[in-house]
N, C-alpha and C positions, 0 to 999 in steps of 0.2 A: 508792550507788542501793539495790541489792538487800540489802546490809545494813541498810537505814533501814527499808524495808518487815515487813523480818523482824521488828526491834523494834517498830516503831507492830503488825505482831498479837499477835506474844507478847503485850506488856504490854495486849493488848485480852482474850482470854483469860485472863490473871494478874487484870484485874479481874473478871474476870467469874466467881471466886474460887471460880471450883467446889472442890465436897467431895471429891476424889479424883483422880485423879495422869491428862495433858490427854498422849499419848501422843500420836509424831504419828505417816505413813509420808511417805516423801520422792513428791513427785510430779515432776514436770517443767518445771512453773516454780519448784523448790529450782533447777534444775539448772542453766539455761538465760539464757540471757544473758550481758556480758560480767561478770565477780566472780562469776557465782552459788555459781559449789561450792565458792568460796574464803567466800560468806557463811556459804553450810550451817554449815562449817565452823567456823569462827566464831561464828556467832550459838547455829542454831538447835540445836548435837551439843549444845555445853555447858550450855541451855537443858532440851532434849531427858535428857541425864545429870541434873540437875537435879530432871526425873521420875522419871527410872526410876529414882533412887534408888544409881546408879552408873556406874560411867564409860561415855560411852563410845564408843567408836572408828572406825565407823560408822552408818548406816542400818542394818545388820541387828542386830537384839536378842529377847530374848522379855522374857516381862514372867509370873512364877508370883503366879498371885492361889486360894490357897487347893492343890488339885486338878486342877485348870484350868490350862491352861494357853497363853498370846499368844505371837504373831509376826508380828514386825514388817519385809518380806521388802523390799531394796533391789531393785524391777525392775532399775535402770538401772546399775547393777552385781554382777547378778548373781549370784548361789552359791550352781547350782543341784544339787550334790553340797553343801550344811551342810542345804539346804533338805531335803530328802530324807534325811537326816537326824535332822531336828528331826520331821520322817512318818512315819519309824517307830520313833519313841521309848516309851516305855510310861513308863507309870508314871499318867497325867494321866489325869484323870473324861472333861476333856473337853482338845479344842484348838481356839482359835483359833486363823484367818493371816491379816494384812490385804500387803495389797498392790497397789499402785497400778493395775497389770494383767501375768497373766496370763505367768510367764515361760513365752515362744517355744521348745518342744523336748522339751520333756518335762516326765508330766503325776508334781502334786507331789501 
């Protein structure tokens, strides 16, 4: 059921024919319910990989546009060490972080 919902939602995004990549952050509805984590890996990750023009193995990834860095963080499987390394990295003019809710226990 979850796979069908993901496919329907992605079809609507593709039908909108945006002129830029559409990148998503994992949310609670993407991982709750029977089969949801598997559907995320089977349906959403390949679609995100296509949008990002790189193979993504998880919902943790970055996207560079010129001197700007966009950071997509999976707050449901938090890797705070990775996020901290990204946060203190240099060379970007601006950084934008996208996550569903702030990770508990550490300021980033």
